[in-house]
N, C-alpha and C positions, 0 to 999 in steps of 0.2 A: 673743247665741251664735247664736241659732236662724237667722240671715240666711248666717253666714259659709260655711255649707257650699251654699249656693245661688248665692253671687257666685263660689265656685271652680267650681262646673258650669262655669256661664256661659265662664267663662275657658278652661276647658279643652275646650268645643266652640266657643269661637272660633278657640282654636288649631288644632284640628283641621282646621276649614273653610279656614285658611288656608293651612295645611300641604296641603291637598289642593288648593285652588286654587293653591298653587305647584309640584306636581307636574305637573299638567293643561297646567299653561303650558311646564314644561319639555319635556313631552311634544310639544305640540304643536311648539317651537323646532327640538327633536331633531329632529321628522317633516320640517320644514322645509327644513331643513339637511342632510338626506338627497335632498331632492326637489330642491333646488338643484345640490349632487353630482351625482345623474344629468344633471341639464341642463348642466351645465356638461360633464360627460365627451361626452354627446352633440353638443355643439354643437366639442367642440374634434374630435369624430370628422370630423363635417359638415366640419370647414377644415382639416384636415389630408389627404387625399387616401392614404394610406398603405391599400394595395390589402390587406394581411392583417386589419388592423384593420378596415377597413370592413367586410369580413364578419361582424360583429357587429353592425352601423349596426342592420338592419333587427330585429333582435331586443330592440331596447331601447325600442320601439314595442308599445301595446297590441293592435295587431293586426299579426302579420309574415307577410307578405304572399310569394310568388314576384316580382310588380311591385317590390317593394321590395328585395329581392335585387339583382334587374336594375339598379335604379337604384343601388346600391351600387358595382354593377362600371362603368356608365358614369361616376360622380361620379370613379370611378378615372383615369378618362383624360381628365378634362376640362380645358384650356387655364389656366383659374385658376380658383380656390376663395376660399372667404368669407377675408377676415380679418377677425376679431371684435376690437370696439372696446369693448363691456361686456357682462355680464348683471347684469339687476338684482336688486333683494332678492326673493326667494318671496313670494307674497302668494296667501293660502289663503282659500279660499270651498268651502262646502258639500263638504269632499274632494279637492278640485280644487286643484292648484298653478299658477301662473302667474308664469311668469319672463320677462319683457322681456329680449329677444336684440338688439343692436347690430350692425351689423357692414356691411362695405363689401366692392363686389363693383362692378367695371370701372368706378371711380372714384366709387361715387356711394355714399352712405350708406342705409342699410335699418333698419328695426325689423321684429320678427315676436312674438306674443305665443305663446310655449313653454308650454304646457300640458300637465300631467302628472298621473296616479293611479294608485292604488294597482292591483296585479296581484299576489295573495296579500302576500309579506312587501316587494315589489320596486316601487320606485317607476317607472313606463313613458310614455313620450310620446303625450298622447295627440291632439296635434295635431302629426303629423309636418310636420316642415319641409322642405316639399317642394312643386314648383310640376308641370308638367306640359304637353305638348306632345300635339296632337291635329288634325297635318297630314296634309293629301292625302296620298297617292300617286300623282300621276298618271303614268302611264307610257307607253309607245309601242305602240297598238292596243289589244293587249288583255294584255299583259304589263306588271305592276306592276313599280315603281322599288323598290330597297331605300332606306331613311333610315338614312345612320351620323350617329354621334355619337362623336368622338373617335376614328375607324376603326371603331367597333363598329357593328353590325347594329343599328338599333331594332328589338325585337320587339316588335310589337303586339298581336300573335296568337301565342299564347292570353293570355299574361302583361298584362293589362290591369287596371283599375280607374277608375272612374267617378269623375271629378278633380272637380268642380263642380255636382253634382249633377243633371245633365242627361244622365245615361242614356248618355253616348258615352264610349264607350272610351279612353282613353290613357294611357300610361306615365309614372308620376308622375318625377321628377327633381329630386336637391337642388341649391338655388342652385349654380349656378357659370356657368362661361363653357365654349360647346361648340364645336366644330370640326363645323359642321355641313356636310352633302353627300349627291346622292342620286345612285345610281348602277344600273345591269343590265349588272353584271357580263360579258363585257368590253367592252362593246359603247358603252356611254352612261354618262358622268359628269358631273356639275357642279362647280363652282368653288367651293371652300369656302368656309363663310360663319361668321362668330364671332355665337354668340346667346348672350346671357344669361338665364339662367333664373332668376326670382323665387319664390319661394313664392305660393300662393295661386293667383290667376287664370292659364290656360294661357297659352303664351306664342306670340307671332304667330309664323305660319312664316316666314321669309325667302324671299327670291327666287333660285330654285336652279336656273336653265335647265338642261337634260339639252345636254349636247354629243356630237357622235359621235367616238369613235376611231378612229384606225387600223383597228381590226380591224373596225367598221362597215364603212368605205371597201370594206376587201376582200373582207368577205361581199359585200358588193352590188356588186361586179365581179365576181365569182364569181358570182352570181344571175344577172345580167346576162349575162354569157358563155354559163352555160348554156341560155338560152331563145335566145341567136345559133347553138348550135350546134344548137339544132331545127329551123333553117331547111334545114337540107340532110336531114332525115330527112320520116317521115309525118305529122308533128307539126306541120309546119311553118305550115299556117295558122293554126291554133289558138295556136301561141308566138311563133313567130318575128316579133319586133319591126320586122323591114323589109321586111316582103311587098308593103305598098301602099306604099313607096317606089319598088321597082326597076321596077315596072309601071306606072309614069308615062312621059308621053312622053318628059320632060327625061330619065327614067333608060334607057329604049330596054330595059329589061332585061324576061325572061318567068319568074318565079316557079314557073312549072308545067311548064317545062320541065326533063330531069334534068340534075342536073351543073351548074346556074346559080349553087352559093353555091359560094364559092370561101374564105369562112371571113372572120374578124378579122383586122385589121390592128394587130399587138399585143395589149397589153391595155388595156381602156377606161378613161378616168379618170373616177371619181367624186368630185363637191365636195358638199356637204352644208350647204348654207348654213342650214336650221334645222331643229329637230328638232320633230314628224316631219315637214315639208312642206319643201321647197324642195331636192330633190336635182337634180343636174344630172351627165347622163353623155355623156360626148365621146369620140371615136374615128373610126373608120374602118373599112370592110371592103370586100373584094373578089366580084365576083359576074360573072356571064358575061351578055354584053348582043349584040346583033347583029353590032358592029362590033367586037368582040372582049371579054378581059376587061379591065373596070373597076375603079378603087377610088372611093367613097364615102365622102365624110368626112358624119360625121351629130350630130347633138346630142338628146339626149333629156331632158325632164324627168318629176319623179313624185314619190310619197311614200314613204315607209319603211312598211312591212310589219312583220308578225314571224311565223314559224312557231311554234307553240306548244309542238309536242311538243319540236322540237330548240331551243327560244330563239334563233334566226336571224333577224338582219335580210335582208328579202326587198324588192324594188322591186315599187311597187304602182303603179296609175293612170299606166301610160307614156306619152308623147306624144311621137313620136320625128320627125324634122324633117331634112331635108336641109341639111346648113352649107352656107356659101358660102364 
């Protein structure tokens, strides 16, 4: 009779322990399920491209930044977004839940370890599914280019973050295929190139050589015409591109004589073979020589400069010769 109460006490204690362990397991399972649901919601948003919904994508991360807000807007304009293959079972360790995401992009399959941690009562993404670009912005002389993704200007300043621990400022980007181009409106542009951005390492810069537009050729022709117009004024010696040509024995002109300059014949033709070098200007002008008024055809080569205040192309380093 004396042992029965002790046996009952042991049985009750065992029941309490089992119940406690069962409750703890249920809490952990419930917590992991919530983390998995948050991961699913996050990945589905990355895949959706819905601009209205993407506005809340950055808020699902542990650190919501303006750079991630920019990334959501860029994702909405992407040419191709991820196709989710599977989201693995949540694995919990030290209050962090990791979920393996498998997805396809640009014809290839990839994985990403999506990690989540608690912020208050919510599960937040601690390893955002983002890559980055840290591309050079070579311009023309002293004017920088704009980098565009999907038609949107890539704001590298001031909304930037350190992408790989190197201290370099980069723009984070969600995995997608983006149409990239460089421009200096309205004078230079590049042919768009498709770029696949993956999470993790920075994405290599594509080849985006600048090409001059018609606006560039018109601006350079106007700049050349302005220099030619100076031939008949007090700045002729400093600015006139033909001063040396007309005083050669072959030309028989005298640029120091009043009224020697009779103007360009039409508008000069500008060809841009490469940016910023490789500029050719051709045309003709009229001048007074000893035997009467003559017409001389010319060809000129030079480089593109840039007037920084007005941001307009100019001609630099001109070398003018008489055309045959």
